[in-house]
PDB file of N, CA, C and O in Angstrom:
ATOM      1  N   MET A   1       1.619  90.232 -16.675  1.00  0.00           N
ATOM      2  CA  MET A   1       2.997  89.881 -16.366  1.00  0.00           C
ATOM      3  C   MET A   1       3.241  88.397 -16.642  1.00  0.00           C
ATOM      4  O   MET A   1       2.320  87.580 -16.650  1.00  0.00           O
ATOM      5  N   ILE A   2       4.484  88.092 -16.861  1.00  0.00           N
ATOM      6  CA  ILE A   2       4.918  86.735 -17.172  1.00  0.00           C
ATOM      7  C   ILE A   2       5.860  86.288 -16.058  1.00  0.00           C
ATOM      8  O   ILE A   2       6.614  87.097 -15.518  1.00  0.00           O
ATOM      9  N   LEU A   3       5.818  85.017 -15.718  1.00  0.00           N
ATOM     10  CA  LEU A   3       6.704  84.480 -14.685  1.00  0.00           C
ATOM     11  C   LEU A   3       7.948  83.878 -15.326  1.00  0.00           C
ATOM     12  O   LEU A   3       7.880  83.240 -16.377  1.00  0.00           O
ATOM     13  N   TYR A   4       9.084  84.095 -14.674  1.00  0.00           N
ATOM     14  CA  TYR A   4      10.366  83.558 -15.121  1.00  0.00           C
ATOM     15  C   TYR A   4      11.052  82.894 -13.937  1.00  0.00           C
ATOM     16  O   TYR A   4      11.114  83.458 -12.845  1.00  0.00           O
ATOM     17  N   ALA A   5      11.566  81.691 -14.164  1.00  0.00           N
ATOM     18  CA  ALA A   5      12.268  80.940 -13.125  1.00  0.00           C
ATOM     19  C   ALA A   5      13.767  81.051 -13.366  1.00  0.00           C
ATOM     20  O   ALA A   5      14.263  80.723 -14.444  1.00  0.00           O
ATOM     21  N   ALA A   6      14.476  81.515 -12.350  1.00  0.00           N
ATOM     22  CA  ALA A   6      15.932  81.611 -12.411  1.00  0.00           C
ATOM     23  C   ALA A   6      16.516  80.528 -11.514  1.00  0.00           C
ATOM     24  O   ALA A   6      16.326  80.537 -10.298  1.00  0.00           O
ATOM     25  N   PHE A   7      17.227  79.597 -12.137  1.00  0.00           N
ATOM     26  CA  PHE A   7      17.928  78.550 -11.409  1.00  0.00           C
ATOM     27  C   PHE A   7      19.333  79.081 -11.140  1.00  0.00           C
ATOM     28  O   PHE A   7      20.140  79.225 -12.059  1.00  0.00           O
ATOM     29  N   MET A   8      19.612  79.368  -9.881  1.00  0.00           N
ATOM     30  CA  MET A   8      20.882  79.971  -9.484  1.00  0.00           C
ATOM     31  C   MET A   8      21.823  78.875  -8.986  1.00  0.00           C
ATOM     32  O   MET A   8      21.508  78.168  -8.029  1.00  0.00           O
ATOM     33  N   GLU A   9      22.968  78.738  -9.634  1.00  0.00           N
ATOM     34  CA  GLU A   9      23.954  77.722  -9.246  1.00  0.00           C
ATOM     35  C   GLU A   9      25.154  78.395  -8.587  1.00  0.00           C
ATOM     36  O   GLU A   9      25.767  79.291  -9.167  1.00  0.00           O
ATOM     37  N   THR A  10      25.484  77.961  -7.379  1.00  0.00           N
ATOM     38  CA  THR A  10      26.646  78.500  -6.676  1.00  0.00           C
ATOM     39  C   THR A  10      27.912  77.926  -7.294  1.00  0.00           C
ATOM     40  O   THR A  10      28.060  76.709  -7.408  1.00  0.00           O
ATOM     41  N   VAL A  11      28.826  78.810  -7.693  1.00  0.00           N
ATOM     42  CA  VAL A  11      30.093  78.373  -8.278  1.00  0.00           C
ATOM     43  C   VAL A  11      31.290  78.731  -7.401  1.00  0.00           C
ATOM     44  O   VAL A  11      32.380  78.191  -7.592  1.00  0.00           O
ATOM     45  N   ASP A  12      31.096  79.637  -6.443  1.00  0.00           N
ATOM     46  CA  ASP A  12      32.161  80.007  -5.513  1.00  0.00           C
ATOM     47  C   ASP A  12      31.525  80.249  -4.139  1.00  0.00           C
ATOM     48  O   ASP A  12      31.012  81.333  -3.862  1.00  0.00           O
ATOM     49  N   LYS A  13      31.567  79.228  -3.293  1.00  0.00           N
ATOM     50  CA  LYS A  13      30.884  79.304  -1.992  1.00  0.00           C
ATOM     51  C   LYS A  13      31.464  80.381  -1.083  1.00  0.00           C
ATOM     52  O   LYS A  13      30.726  81.012  -0.326  1.00  0.00           O
ATOM     53  N   GLU A  14      32.761  80.597  -1.148  1.00  0.00           N
ATOM     54  CA  GLU A  14      33.393  81.599  -0.293  1.00  0.00           C
ATOM     55  C   GLU A  14      32.927  83.011  -0.671  1.00  0.00           C
ATOM     56  O   GLU A  14      32.537  83.793   0.196  1.00  0.00           O
ATOM     57  N   LYS A  15      32.971  83.331  -1.965  1.00  0.00           N
ATOM     58  CA  LYS A  15      32.490  84.635  -2.426  1.00  0.00           C
ATOM     59  C   LYS A  15      30.996  84.784  -2.164  1.00  0.00           C
ATOM     60  O   LYS A  15      30.523  85.864  -1.808  1.00  0.00           O
ATOM     61  N   ASP A  16      30.258  83.691  -2.344  1.00  0.00           N
ATOM     62  CA  ASP A  16      28.811  83.713  -2.141  1.00  0.00           C
ATOM     63  C   ASP A  16      28.479  84.098  -0.698  1.00  0.00           C
ATOM     64  O   ASP A  16      27.579  84.903  -0.454  1.00  0.00           O
ATOM     65  N   ALA A  17      29.207  83.523   0.248  1.00  0.00           N
ATOM     66  CA  ALA A  17      28.963  83.821   1.664  1.00  0.00           C
ATOM     67  C   ALA A  17      29.240  85.293   1.975  1.00  0.00           C
ATOM     68  O   ALA A  17      28.579  85.885   2.828  1.00  0.00           O
ATOM     69  N   GLU A  18      30.215  85.879   1.285  1.00  0.00           N
ATOM     70  CA  GLU A  18      30.574  87.279   1.526  1.00  0.00           C
ATOM     71  C   GLU A  18      29.474  88.253   1.106  1.00  0.00           C
ATOM     72  O   GLU A  18      29.339  89.323   1.700  1.00  0.00           O
ATOM     73  N   VAL A  19      28.688  87.895   0.090  1.00  0.00           N
ATOM     74  CA  VAL A  19      27.656  88.818  -0.419  1.00  0.00           C
ATOM     75  C   VAL A  19      26.239  88.340  -0.121  1.00  0.00           C
ATOM     76  O   VAL A  19      25.277  88.914  -0.631  1.00  0.00           O
ATOM     77  N   LEU A  20      26.100  87.306   0.691  1.00  0.00           N
ATOM     78  CA  LEU A  20      24.776  86.745   0.963  1.00  0.00           C
ATOM     79  C   LEU A  20      23.818  87.782   1.550  1.00  0.00           C
ATOM     80  O   LEU A  20      22.664  87.863   1.129  1.00  0.00           O
ATOM     81  N   LYS A  21      24.282  88.572   2.515  1.00  0.00           N
ATOM     82  CA  LYS A  21      23.403  89.571   3.131  1.00  0.00           C
ATOM     83  C   LYS A  21      22.921  90.583   2.089  1.00  0.00           C
ATOM     84  O   LYS A  21      21.738  90.919   2.044  1.00  0.00           O
ATOM     85  N   GLU A  22      23.833  91.059   1.263  1.00  0.00           N
ATOM     86  CA  GLU A  22      23.484  92.022   0.210  1.00  0.00           C
ATOM     87  C   GLU A  22      22.517  91.394  -0.805  1.00  0.00           C
ATOM     88  O   GLU A  22      21.583  92.050  -1.266  1.00  0.00           O
ATOM     89  N   HIS A  23      22.748  90.130  -1.145  1.00  0.00           N
ATOM     90  CA  HIS A  23      21.868  89.383  -2.060  1.00  0.00           C
ATOM     91  C   HIS A  23      20.451  89.300  -1.495  1.00  0.00           C
ATOM     92  O   HIS A  23      19.478  89.553  -2.205  1.00  0.00           O
ATOM     93  N   LEU A  24      20.341  88.944  -0.217  1.00  0.00           N
ATOM     94  CA  LEU A  24      19.018  88.822   0.404  1.00  0.00           C
ATOM     95  C   LEU A  24      18.314  90.171   0.500  1.00  0.00           C
ATOM     96  O   LEU A  24      17.107  90.254   0.274  1.00  0.00           O
ATOM     97  N   GLU A  25      19.044  91.216   0.829  1.00  0.00           N
ATOM     98  CA  GLU A  25      18.451  92.558   0.870  1.00  0.00           C
ATOM     99  C   GLU A  25      17.926  92.954  -0.508  1.00  0.00           C
ATOM    100  O   GLU A  25      16.843  93.527  -0.627  1.00  0.00           O
ATOM    101  N   TYR A  26      18.698  92.647  -1.539  1.00  0.00           N
ATOM    102  CA  TYR A  26      18.282  92.949  -2.910  1.00  0.00           C
ATOM    103  C   TYR A  26      16.998  92.192  -3.255  1.00  0.00           C
ATOM    104  O   TYR A  26      16.061  92.771  -3.804  1.00  0.00           O
ATOM    105  N   LEU A  27      16.958  90.895  -2.931  1.00  0.00           N
ATOM    106  CA  LEU A  27      15.770  90.096  -3.243  1.00  0.00           C
ATOM    107  C   LEU A  27      14.549  90.545  -2.456  1.00  0.00           C
ATOM    108  O   LEU A  27      13.444  90.567  -2.999  1.00  0.00           O
ATOM    109  N   TYR A  28      14.724  90.903  -1.189  1.00  0.00           N
ATOM    110  CA  TYR A  28      13.578  91.377  -0.408  1.00  0.00           C
ATOM    111  C   TYR A  28      13.029  92.682  -0.977  1.00  0.00           C
ATOM    112  O   TYR A  28      11.823  92.920  -0.914  1.00  0.00           O
ATOM    113  N   GLY A  29      13.885  93.521  -1.525  1.00  0.00           N
ATOM    114  CA  GLY A  29      13.420  94.728  -2.198  1.00  0.00           C
ATOM    115  C   GLY A  29      12.568  94.393  -3.413  1.00  0.00           C
ATOM    116  O   GLY A  29      11.529  95.014  -3.641  1.00  0.00           O
ATOM    117  N   LEU A  30      13.013  93.402  -4.200  1.00  0.00           N
ATOM    118  CA  LEU A  30      12.235  92.964  -5.365  1.00  0.00           C
ATOM    119  C   LEU A  30      10.942  92.287  -4.933  1.00  0.00           C
ATOM    120  O   LEU A  30       9.911  92.435  -5.590  1.00  0.00           O
ATOM    121  N   LEU A  31      10.993  91.552  -3.843  1.00  0.00           N
ATOM    122  CA  LEU A  31       9.796  90.889  -3.317  1.00  0.00           C
ATOM    123  C   LEU A  31       8.771  91.930  -2.869  1.00  0.00           C
ATOM    124  O   LEU A  31       7.586  91.809  -3.177  1.00  0.00           O
ATOM    125  N   ASP A  32       9.218  92.933  -2.156  1.00  0.00           N
ATOM    126  CA  ASP A  32       8.324  93.989  -1.671  1.00  0.00           C
ATOM    127  C   ASP A  32       7.661  94.755  -2.811  1.00  0.00           C
ATOM    128  O   ASP A  32       6.540  95.242  -2.665  1.00  0.00           O
ATOM    129  N   SER A  33       8.352  94.861  -3.949  1.00  0.00           N
ATOM    130  CA  SER A  33       7.804  95.598  -5.093  1.00  0.00           C
ATOM    131  C   SER A  33       7.015  94.704  -6.050  1.00  0.00           C
ATOM    132  O   SER A  33       6.508  95.182  -7.065  1.00  0.00           O
ATOM    133  N   GLY A  34       6.906  93.406  -5.733  1.00  0.00           N
ATOM    134  CA  GLY A  34       6.141  92.488  -6.571  1.00  0.00           C
ATOM    135  C   GLY A  34       6.902  91.929  -7.759  1.00  0.00           C
ATOM    136  O   GLY A  34       6.321  91.232  -8.591  1.00  0.00           O
ATOM    137  N   LYS A  35       8.195  92.224  -7.852  1.00  0.00           N
ATOM    138  CA  LYS A  35       9.000  91.733  -8.973  1.00  0.00           C
ATOM    139  C   LYS A  35       9.456  90.295  -8.763  1.00  0.00           C
ATOM    140  O   LYS A  35       9.735  89.582  -9.726  1.00  0.00           O
ATOM    141  N   VAL A  36       9.532  89.870  -7.509  1.00  0.00           N
ATOM    142  CA  VAL A  36       9.838  88.479  -7.156  1.00  0.00           C
ATOM    143  C   VAL A  36       8.625  87.932  -6.426  1.00  0.00           C
ATOM    144  O   VAL A  36       8.089  88.575  -5.523  1.00  0.00           O
ATOM    145  N   VAL A  37       8.191  86.729  -6.825  1.00  0.00           N
ATOM    146  CA  VAL A  37       7.014  86.137  -6.186  1.00  0.00           C
ATOM    147  C   VAL A  37       7.372  84.937  -5.311  1.00  0.00           C
ATOM    148  O   VAL A  37       6.574  84.526  -4.469  1.00  0.00           O
ATOM    149  N   ALA A  38       8.557  84.379  -5.501  1.00  0.00           N
ATOM    150  CA  ALA A  38       9.016  83.259  -4.668  1.00  0.00           C
ATOM    151  C   ALA A  38      10.529  83.175  -4.782  1.00  0.00           C
ATOM    152  O   ALA A  38      11.117  83.539  -5.801  1.00  0.00           O
ATOM    153  N   LYS A  39      11.145  82.686  -3.715  1.00  0.00           N
ATOM    154  CA  LYS A  39      12.601  82.524  -3.718  1.00  0.00           C
ATOM    155  C   LYS A  39      12.987  81.539  -2.633  1.00  0.00           C
ATOM    156  O   LYS A  39      12.252  81.349  -1.664  1.00  0.00           O
ATOM    157  N   GLY A  40      14.127  80.922  -2.795  1.00  0.00           N
ATOM    158  CA  GLY A  40      14.622  80.048  -1.746  1.00  0.00           C
ATOM    159  C   GLY A  40      15.774  79.186  -2.215  1.00  0.00           C
ATOM    160  O   GLY A  40      15.966  78.977  -3.412  1.00  0.00           O
ATOM    161  N   PRO A  41      16.549  78.683  -1.245  1.00  0.00           N
ATOM    162  CA  PRO A  41      17.707  77.850  -1.563  1.00  0.00           C
ATOM    163  C   PRO A  41      17.314  76.394  -1.802  1.00  0.00           C
ATOM    164  O   PRO A  41      16.277  75.926  -1.333  1.00  0.00           O
ATOM    165  N   PHE A  42      18.163  75.698  -2.539  1.00  0.00           N
ATOM    166  CA  PHE A  42      18.018  74.248  -2.669  1.00  0.00           C
ATOM    167  C   PHE A  42      18.591  73.612  -1.405  1.00  0.00           C
ATOM    168  O   PHE A  42      19.563  74.115  -0.842  1.00  0.00           O
ATOM    169  N   THR A  43      17.999  72.519  -0.964  1.00  0.00           N
ATOM    170  CA  THR A  43      18.423  71.892   0.289  1.00  0.00           C
ATOM    171  C   THR A  43      19.811  71.261   0.202  1.00  0.00           C
ATOM    172  O   THR A  43      20.424  70.979   1.232  1.00  0.00           O
ATOM    173  N   ASP A  44      20.319  71.034  -1.023  1.00  0.00           N
ATOM    174  CA  ASP A  44      21.669  70.475  -1.153  1.00  0.00           C
ATOM    175  C   ASP A  44      22.745  71.565  -1.194  1.00  0.00           C
ATOM    176  O   ASP A  44      23.919  71.270  -1.419  1.00  0.00           O
ATOM    177  N   HIS A  45      22.344  72.833  -0.974  1.00  0.00           N
ATOM    178  CA  HIS A  45      23.254  73.983  -0.911  1.00  0.00           C
ATOM    179  C   HIS A  45      23.966  74.273  -2.232  1.00  0.00           C
ATOM    180  O   HIS A  45      25.031  74.890  -2.240  1.00  0.00           O
ATOM    181  N   SER A  46      23.383  73.831  -3.345  1.00  0.00           N
ATOM    182  CA  SER A  46      23.996  74.052  -4.655  1.00  0.00           C
ATOM    183  C   SER A  46      23.583  75.381  -5.281  1.00  0.00           C
ATOM    184  O   SER A  46      24.109  75.764  -6.326  1.00  0.00           O
ATOM    185  N   GLY A  47      22.647  76.083  -4.650  1.00  0.00           N
ATOM    186  CA  GLY A  47      22.145  77.341  -5.202  1.00  0.00           C
ATOM    187  C   GLY A  47      20.719  77.554  -4.771  1.00  0.00           C
ATOM    188  O   GLY A  47      20.338  77.203  -3.654  1.00  0.00           O
ATOM    189  N   GLY A  48      19.920  78.136  -5.662  1.00  0.00           N
ATOM    190  CA  GLY A  48      18.534  78.387  -5.309  1.00  0.00           C
ATOM    191  C   GLY A  48      17.675  78.678  -6.518  1.00  0.00           C
ATOM    192  O   GLY A  48      18.133  78.621  -7.659  1.00  0.00           O
ATOM    193  N   LEU A  49      16.420  78.992  -6.248  1.00  0.00           N
ATOM    194  CA  LEU A  49      15.432  79.279  -7.282  1.00  0.00           C
ATOM    195  C   LEU A  49      14.761  80.606  -6.952  1.00  0.00           C
ATOM    196  O   LEU A  49      14.396  80.863  -5.805  1.00  0.00           O
ATOM    197  N   ILE A  50      14.606  81.440  -7.967  1.00  0.00           N
ATOM    198  CA  ILE A  50      13.900  82.709  -7.817  1.00  0.00           C
ATOM    199  C   ILE A  50      12.860  82.781  -8.925  1.00  0.00           C
ATOM    200  O   ILE A  50      13.172  82.541 -10.091  1.00  0.00           O
ATOM    201  N   ILE A  51      11.620  83.112  -8.563  1.00  0.00           N
ATOM    202  CA  ILE A  51      10.559  83.292  -9.549  1.00  0.00           C
ATOM    203  C   ILE A  51      10.296  84.792  -9.676  1.00  0.00           C
ATOM    204  O   ILE A  51       9.894  85.451  -8.717  1.00  0.00           O
ATOM    205  N   TYR A  52      10.532  85.315 -10.880  1.00  0.00           N
ATOM    206  CA  TYR A  52      10.335  86.733 -11.173  1.00  0.00           C
ATOM    207  C   TYR A  52       9.007  86.958 -11.881  1.00  0.00           C
ATOM    208  O   TYR A  52       8.564  86.120 -12.666  1.00  0.00           O
ATOM    209  N   ASN A  53       8.381  88.079 -11.603  1.00  0.00           N
ATOM    210  CA  ASN A  53       7.158  88.523 -12.258  1.00  0.00           C
ATOM    211  C   ASN A  53       7.556  89.727 -13.111  1.00  0.00           C
ATOM    212  O   ASN A  53       7.656  90.843 -12.603  1.00  0.00           O
ATOM    213  N   ALA A  54       7.785  89.503 -14.408  1.00  0.00           N
ATOM    214  CA  ALA A  54       8.326  90.550 -15.278  1.00  0.00           C
ATOM    215  C   ALA A  54       7.495  90.681 -16.550  1.00  0.00           C
ATOM    216  O   ALA A  54       6.688  89.809 -16.871  1.00  0.00           O
ATOM    217  N   SER A  55       7.701  91.767 -17.257  1.00  0.00           N
ATOM    218  CA  SER A  55       6.980  91.977 -18.509  1.00  0.00           C
ATOM    219  C   SER A  55       7.668  91.302 -19.688  1.00  0.00           C
ATOM    220  O   SER A  55       7.057  91.117 -20.741  1.00  0.00           O
ATOM    221  N   SER A  56       8.947  90.931 -19.515  1.00  0.00           N
ATOM    222  CA  SER A  56       9.693  90.281 -20.596  1.00  0.00           C
ATOM    223  C   SER A  56      10.902  89.540 -20.022  1.00  0.00           C
ATOM    224  O   SER A  56      11.304  89.761 -18.880  1.00  0.00           O
ATOM    225  N   MET A  57      11.466  88.661 -20.839  1.00  0.00           N
ATOM    226  CA  MET A  57      12.687  87.954 -20.468  1.00  0.00           C
ATOM    227  C   MET A  57      13.811  88.970 -20.233  1.00  0.00           C
ATOM    228  O   MET A  57      14.604  88.819 -19.304  1.00  0.00           O
ATOM    229  N   GLU A  58      13.873  89.987 -21.067  1.00  0.00           N
ATOM    230  CA  GLU A  58      14.919  91.001 -20.943  1.00  0.00           C
ATOM    231  C   GLU A  58      14.828  91.738 -19.605  1.00  0.00           C
ATOM    232  O   GLU A  58      15.846  92.017 -18.972  1.00  0.00           O
ATOM    233  N   GLU A  59      13.602  92.051 -19.181  1.00  0.00           N
ATOM    234  CA  GLU A  59      13.432  92.733 -17.898  1.00  0.00           C
ATOM    235  C   GLU A  59      13.893  91.838 -16.745  1.00  0.00           C
ATOM    236  O   GLU A  59      14.585  92.303 -15.840  1.00  0.00           O
ATOM    237  N   ALA A  60      13.516  90.565 -16.774  1.00  0.00           N
ATOM    238  CA  ALA A  60      13.948  89.626 -15.732  1.00  0.00           C
ATOM    239  C   ALA A  60      15.473  89.512 -15.720  1.00  0.00           C
ATOM    240  O   ALA A  60      16.080  89.466 -14.650  1.00  0.00           O
ATOM    241  N   LYS A  61      16.097  89.468 -16.901  1.00  0.00           N
ATOM    242  CA  LYS A  61      17.561  89.393 -16.981  1.00  0.00           C
ATOM    243  C   LYS A  61      18.211  90.634 -16.376  1.00  0.00           C
ATOM    244  O   LYS A  61      19.240  90.537 -15.707  1.00  0.00           O
ATOM    245  N   GLU A  62      17.609  91.798 -16.611  1.00  0.00           N
ATOM    246  CA  GLU A  62      18.148  93.036 -16.023  1.00  0.00           C
ATOM    247  C   GLU A  62      18.189  92.935 -14.504  1.00  0.00           C
ATOM    248  O   GLU A  62      19.182  93.308 -13.879  1.00  0.00           O
ATOM    249  N   TRP A  63      17.110  92.431 -13.912  1.00  0.00           N
ATOM    250  CA  TRP A  63      17.062  92.300 -12.454  1.00  0.00           C
ATOM    251  C   TRP A  63      18.089  91.289 -11.960  1.00  0.00           C
ATOM    252  O   TRP A  63      18.757  91.519 -10.953  1.00  0.00           O
ATOM    253  N   ILE A  64      18.214  90.174 -12.666  1.00  0.00           N
ATOM    254  CA  ILE A  64      19.179  89.143 -12.258  1.00  0.00           C
ATOM    255  C   ILE A  64      20.604  89.683 -12.338  1.00  0.00           C
ATOM    256  O   ILE A  64      21.406  89.464 -11.430  1.00  0.00           O
ATOM    257  N   GLU A  65      20.915  90.382 -13.416  1.00  0.00           N
ATOM    258  CA  GLU A  65      22.275  90.893 -13.608  1.00  0.00           C
ATOM    259  C   GLU A  65      22.671  91.908 -12.533  1.00  0.00           C
ATOM    260  O   GLU A  65      23.861  92.131 -12.313  1.00  0.00           O
ATOM    261  N   LYS A  66      21.703  92.520 -11.867  1.00  0.00           N
ATOM    262  CA  LYS A  66      21.985  93.468 -10.779  1.00  0.00           C
ATOM    263  C   LYS A  66      22.144  92.781  -9.424  1.00  0.00           C
ATOM    264  O   LYS A  66      22.553  93.418  -8.453  1.00  0.00           O
ATOM    265  N   ASP A  67      21.826  91.499  -9.350  1.00  0.00           N
ATOM    266  CA  ASP A  67      21.924  90.751  -8.093  1.00  0.00           C
ATOM    267  C   ASP A  67      23.398  90.649  -7.687  1.00  0.00           C
ATOM    268  O   ASP A  67      24.237  90.280  -8.508  1.00  0.00           O
ATOM    269  N   PRO A  68      23.718  90.967  -6.447  1.00  0.00           N
ATOM    270  CA  PRO A  68      25.109  90.915  -5.992  1.00  0.00           C
ATOM    271  C   PRO A  68      25.812  89.574  -6.233  1.00  0.00           C
ATOM    272  O   PRO A  68      27.010  89.563  -6.517  1.00  0.00           O
ATOM    273  N   VAL A  69      25.107  88.454  -6.129  1.00  0.00           N
ATOM    274  CA  VAL A  69      25.762  87.156  -6.331  1.00  0.00           C
ATOM    275  C   VAL A  69      26.087  86.891  -7.797  1.00  0.00           C
ATOM    276  O   VAL A  69      26.966  86.083  -8.098  1.00  0.00           O
ATOM    277  N   ILE A  70      25.393  87.555  -8.701  1.00  0.00           N
ATOM    278  CA  ILE A  70      25.707  87.452 -10.129  1.00  0.00           C
ATOM    279  C   ILE A  70      26.811  88.444 -10.469  1.00  0.00           C
ATOM    280  O   ILE A  70      27.750  88.107 -11.191  1.00  0.00           O
ATOM    281  N   ARG A  71      26.702  89.655  -9.957  1.00  0.00           N
ATOM    282  CA  ARG A  71      27.716  90.687 -10.224  1.00  0.00           C
ATOM    283  C   ARG A  71      29.106  90.250  -9.776  1.00  0.00           C
ATOM    284  O   ARG A  71      30.094  90.532 -10.455  1.00  0.00           O
ATOM    285  N   ASP A  72      29.188  89.559  -8.629  1.00  0.00           N
ATOM    286  CA  ASP A  72      30.519  89.176  -8.127  1.00  0.00           C
ATOM    287  C   ASP A  72      30.984  87.823  -8.658  1.00  0.00           C
ATOM    288  O   ASP A  72      32.102  87.399  -8.366  1.00  0.00           O
ATOM    289  N   GLY A  73      30.144  87.141  -9.433  1.00  0.00           N
ATOM    290  CA  GLY A  73      30.539  85.873 -10.046  1.00  0.00           C
ATOM    291  C   GLY A  73      30.440  84.664  -9.143  1.00  0.00           C
ATOM    292  O   GLY A  73      30.919  83.591  -9.508  1.00  0.00           O
ATOM    293  N   SER A  74      29.830  84.803  -7.967  1.00  0.00           N
ATOM    294  CA  SER A  74      29.734  83.647  -7.074  1.00  0.00           C
ATOM    295  C   SER A  74      28.630  82.676  -7.490  1.00  0.00           C
ATOM    296  O   SER A  74      28.608  81.528  -7.048  1.00  0.00           O
ATOM    297  N   ARG A  75      27.710  83.144  -8.346  1.00  0.00           N
ATOM    298  CA  ARG A  75      26.673  82.266  -8.890  1.00  0.00           C
ATOM    299  C   ARG A  75      26.495  82.534 -10.373  1.00  0.00           C
ATOM    300  O   ARG A  75      26.775  83.626 -10.867  1.00  0.00           O
ATOM    301  N   LYS A  76      26.025  81.517 -11.067  1.00  0.00           N
ATOM    302  CA  LYS A  76      25.598  81.683 -12.450  1.00  0.00           C
ATOM    303  C   LYS A  76      24.135  81.259 -12.510  1.00  0.00           C
ATOM    304  O   LYS A  76      23.635  80.626 -11.580  1.00  0.00           O
ATOM    305  N   TYR A  77      23.458  81.596 -13.577  1.00  0.00           N
ATOM    306  CA  TYR A  77      22.023  81.322 -13.628  1.00  0.00           C
ATOM    307  C   TYR A  77      21.569  80.813 -14.985  1.00  0.00           C
ATOM    308  O   TYR A  77      22.216  81.030 -16.010  1.00  0.00           O
ATOM    309  N   THR A  78      20.438  80.132 -14.953  1.00  0.00           N
ATOM    310  CA  THR A  78      19.682  79.755 -16.143  1.00  0.00           C
ATOM    311  C   THR A  78      18.288  80.322 -15.942  1.00  0.00           C
ATOM    312  O   THR A  78      17.672  80.112 -14.897  1.00  0.00           O
ATOM    313  N   LEU A  79      17.791  81.040 -16.939  1.00  0.00           N
ATOM    314  CA  LEU A  79      16.485  81.685 -16.838  1.00  0.00           C
ATOM    315  C   LEU A  79      15.537  81.087 -17.864  1.00  0.00           C
ATOM    316  O   LEU A  79      15.871  80.971 -19.043  1.00  0.00           O
ATOM    317  N   LYS A  80      14.345  80.709 -17.400  1.00  0.00           N
ATOM    318  CA  LYS A  80      13.335  80.132 -18.285  1.00  0.00           C
ATOM    319  C   LYS A  80      11.979  80.742 -17.978  1.00  0.00           C
ATOM    320  O   LYS A  80      11.656  81.025 -16.824  1.00  0.00           O
ATOM    321  N   GLU A  81      11.183  80.942 -19.037  1.00  0.00           N
ATOM    322  CA  GLU A  81       9.801  81.357 -18.815  1.00  0.00           C
ATOM    323  C   GLU A  81       9.087  80.199 -18.132  1.00  0.00           C
ATOM    324  O   GLU A  81       9.325  79.036 -18.456  1.00  0.00           O
ATOM    325  N   TRP A  82       8.206  80.526 -17.178  1.00  0.00           N
ATOM    326  CA  TRP A  82       7.572  79.498 -16.357  1.00  0.00           C
ATOM    327  C   TRP A  82       6.086  79.766 -16.256  1.00  0.00           C
ATOM    328  O   TRP A  82       5.663  80.915 -16.121  1.00  0.00           O
ATOM    329  N   LYS A  83       5.300  78.718 -16.319  1.00  0.00           N
ATOM    330  CA  LYS A  83       3.849  78.844 -16.183  1.00  0.00           C
ATOM    331  C   LYS A  83       3.409  78.104 -14.933  1.00  0.00           C
ATOM    332  O   LYS A  83       3.621  76.898 -14.804  1.00  0.00           O
ATOM    333  N   SER A  84       2.803  78.825 -14.030  1.00  0.00           N
ATOM    334  CA  SER A  84       2.268  78.209 -12.820  1.00  0.00           C
ATOM    335  C   SER A  84       0.957  77.516 -13.155  1.00  0.00           C
ATOM    336  O   SER A  84       0.115  78.079 -13.855  1.00  0.00           O
ATOM    337  N   THR A  85       0.785  76.315 -12.666  1.00  0.00           N
ATOM    338  CA  THR A  85      -0.481  75.601 -12.864  1.00  0.00           C
ATOM    339  C   THR A  85      -1.416  75.812 -11.682  1.00  0.00           C
ATOM    340  O   THR A  85      -2.477  75.193 -11.617  1.00  0.00           O
ATOM    341  N   LEU A  86      -1.037  76.679 -10.744  1.00  0.00           N
ATOM    342  CA  LEU A  86      -1.874  76.972  -9.583  1.00  0.00           C
ATOM    343  C   LEU A  86      -2.800  78.153  -9.816  1.00  0.00           C
ATOM    344  O   LEU A  86      -3.646  78.456  -8.974  1.00  0.00           O
ATOM    345  N   GLU A  87      -2.649  78.820 -10.949  1.00  0.00           N
ATOM    346  CA  GLU A  87      -3.495  79.976 -11.243  1.00  0.00           C
ATOM    347  C   GLU A  87      -4.931  79.553 -11.488  1.00  0.00           C
ATOM    348  O   GLU A  87      -5.187  78.482 -12.038  1.00  0.00           O
ATOM    349  N   ALA A  88      -5.866  80.398 -11.077  1.00  0.00           N
ATOM    350  CA  ALA A  88      -7.290  80.107 -11.266  1.00  0.00           C
ATOM    351  C   ALA A  88      -7.712  80.342 -12.694  1.00  0.00           C
ATOM    352  O   ALA A  88      -8.879  80.147 -13.033  1.00  0.00           O
TER     353      ALA A  88
END
């Protein structure tokens, strides 16, 4: 598997707050299945970071596009392949 970092930028805070619970439930489902390995908000409240464990960029994009905060337009994202330097 390959790691992908999604930089999530909040563009509509009001809409974002409305779907936050659904967004977190979606991410916890991906976390439980091993598709997400890390996630969390930025401390300046501008968005967050999600690290996906996917077989391809296209697969990671599919998961992101299903995220409630992307579907409703409250966030936009930038996705990049990422290499962890903590691996043995």
